[in-house]
C-alpha positions in Angstrom: 64.8 35.0 122.5 61.3 35.8 121.3 58.6 38.2 122.4 55.9 35.9 123.5 53.5 38.5 125.0 53.0 42.2 125.3 50.9 44.5 127.5 50.3 48.1 126.8 50.2 50.0 130.1 48.7 53.5 129.9 49.1 53.6 126.1 52.5 52.1 126.0 52.1 50.4 122.6 50.5 53.5 121.1 53.5 55.6 122.1 55.6 53.7 119.5 53.9 55.1 116.4 55.8 56.0 113.2 58.0 58.7 114.7 59.3 56.3 117.5 58.9 52.9 115.8 62.6 52.8 115.2 63.3 52.6 119.0 60.9 49.8 119.5 62.4 47.9 116.5 65.8 48.2 118.1 64.5 46.8 121.3 62.9 43.9 119.4 66.1 43.2 117.6 68.1 43.1 120.8 65.6 40.6 122.2 65.8 38.5 119.1 69.7 38.4 119.3 69.8 37.1 122.8 70.7 33.4 122.8 68.9 32.1 125.9 70.4 28.6 125.5 73.9 30.1 126.2 72.4 31.5 129.4 71.3 28.1 130.7 74.3 27.9 133.1 73.0 27.9 136.6 73.2 24.7 138.6 70.3 24.5 141.0 70.9 24.1 144.7 67.2 24.1 145.5 65.5 21.2 147.2 62.8 20.9 144.5 65.3 20.7 141.6 68.8 19.8 142.9 71.5 19.8 140.2 69.1 20.9 137.4 70.7 23.3 134.9 68.6 26.5 134.8 68.5 29.8 133.0 70.7 32.3 134.8 69.3 35.8 135.4 72.9 37.1 135.6 73.8 35.6 132.2 70.6 36.8 130.6 71.1 40.4 131.9 74.7 40.3 130.5 73.4 39.2 127.1 70.9 42.0 127.1 73.5 44.5 128.1 75.8 43.4 125.2 72.9 43.9 122.7 71.7 47.2 124.1 75.2 48.7 124.3 75.9 47.5 120.7 72.8 49.4 119.6 73.8 52.6 121.3 71.5 52.4 124.3 73.1 53.8 127.5 72.7 53.3 131.2 71.5 56.5 133.0 72.4 57.1 136.6 71.0 59.9 138.7 72.7 60.8 142.0 70.4 60.9 145.0 70.8 63.7 147.5 68.5 62.8 150.4 66.9 65.6 152.4 67.5 66.0 156.1 64.5 68.3 156.4 62.1 65.6 157.7 63.8 64.4 160.8 62.2 65.2 164.1 63.7 68.0 166.2 66.2 66.5 168.6 67.0 63.4 166.5 70.5 63.2 165.2 70.3 61.7 161.7 73.1 59.7 160.1 75.5 61.4 157.8 74.1 61.8 154.2 74.6 58.8 152.0 77.4 59.1 149.6 77.2 57.5 146.2 73.4 56.8 146.4 71.8 56.8 143.0 69.0 55.5 140.9 69.6 54.1 137.4 67.7 53.2 134.3 69.1 50.1 132.6 69.0 51.6 129.1 68.0 54.9 127.7 67.8 56.3 124.2 65.6 58.9 122.5 63.6 59.6 125.6 62.7 55.9 126.0 63.8 54.0 129.1 64.2 50.2 129.1 64.4 48.0 132.2 65.2 44.3 131.9 63.9 42.4 134.9 64.6 38.7 135.7 64.2 39.2 139.4 61.7 39.4 142.2 58.2 40.7 141.6 58.7 43.9 143.7 61.3 45.1 141.2 58.9 44.9 138.2 56.3 46.9 140.1 58.9 49.4 141.3 60.3 49.9 137.7 57.0 50.7 136.1 55.1 52.4 139.0 57.9 54.4 140.5 61.3 54.5 138.8 60.0 55.2 135.3 57.8 58.0 136.7 60.8 59.5 138.5 62.9 59.4 135.3 60.0 61.0 133.4 59.7 63.8 136.1 63.5 64.4 135.8 63.1 64.8 132.0 65.0 61.7 130.9 62.1 59.7 129.4 58.6 60.0 127.9 57.8 56.3 127.9 59.3 53.0 129.0 59.7 49.4 128.0 59.8 46.7 130.7 61.2 43.3 129.5 60.3 40.4 131.8 60.1 36.6 131.4 56.8 34.7 130.7 55.8 31.9 133.1 57.0 29.2 130.7 60.6 30.6 130.9 60.4 31.2 134.7 59.6 27.5 135.1 63.2 26.8 134.1 64.7 29.4 136.4 65.3 29.6 140.2 62.3 30.0 142.4 61.2 33.5 143.3 61.6 35.0 139.8 58.4 36.9 138.8 56.7 36.7 135.4 54.7 38.6 132.8 51.3 37.0 133.5 51.5 37.8 137.3 52.7 41.3 136.7 50.1 42.1 134.1 47.3 40.8 136.3 48.4 43.2 139.0 48.7 46.2 136.7 45.2 45.5 135.3 43.7 45.4 138.7 45.7 48.4 140.0 44.6 50.6 137.2 46.2 53.7 135.9 47.1 56.7 138.0 47.5 60.2 136.7 51.3 60.1 137.3 51.8 56.8 135.3 53.6 57.1 132.0 53.1 54.9 128.9 55.0 51.6 129.3 55.1 48.6 127.0 55.6 45.4 128.9 57.3 42.7 126.8 57.1 39.1 128.0 60.0 37.1 126.6 60.8 33.4 126.2 63.6 31.3 124.9 
């Protein structure tokens, strides 16, 4: 795959200066090694493109996982223990969730990477919530979000979000004082 576009959110690009350039280079190498054509395996059942062979988000994620794991990046899970302090007096809450967690796709050297070939809400959640949480917990100082560009999404199932849409929203949302530096990379085949 190629990096077709990039957007520096809250100084994301500037974060990867000489001392951290190696981590960005590793991410770029993983992207370059993903053979998107091998991931064109999903037969469409949609009315607008019945039978068409599309790029599979599952296959793409698997290819990225192989590359990141080979480069020593690891998934980071954090167990969630939800407070019962906020229920109203007299209300009987359910038993605490067992096994609830949040996870960062890949983590290395205080950089978190999320690969997102899904719905729009997940892109926003990753950058505007999850990465901030992992920063506050001391796991990361900056993030990289890998998402498809519109040209690639045109050959995927409907509902997959894309770089251009995501960047427009981030530009118009602005930066909050809790946001961390994130480099958004738009990828194509």
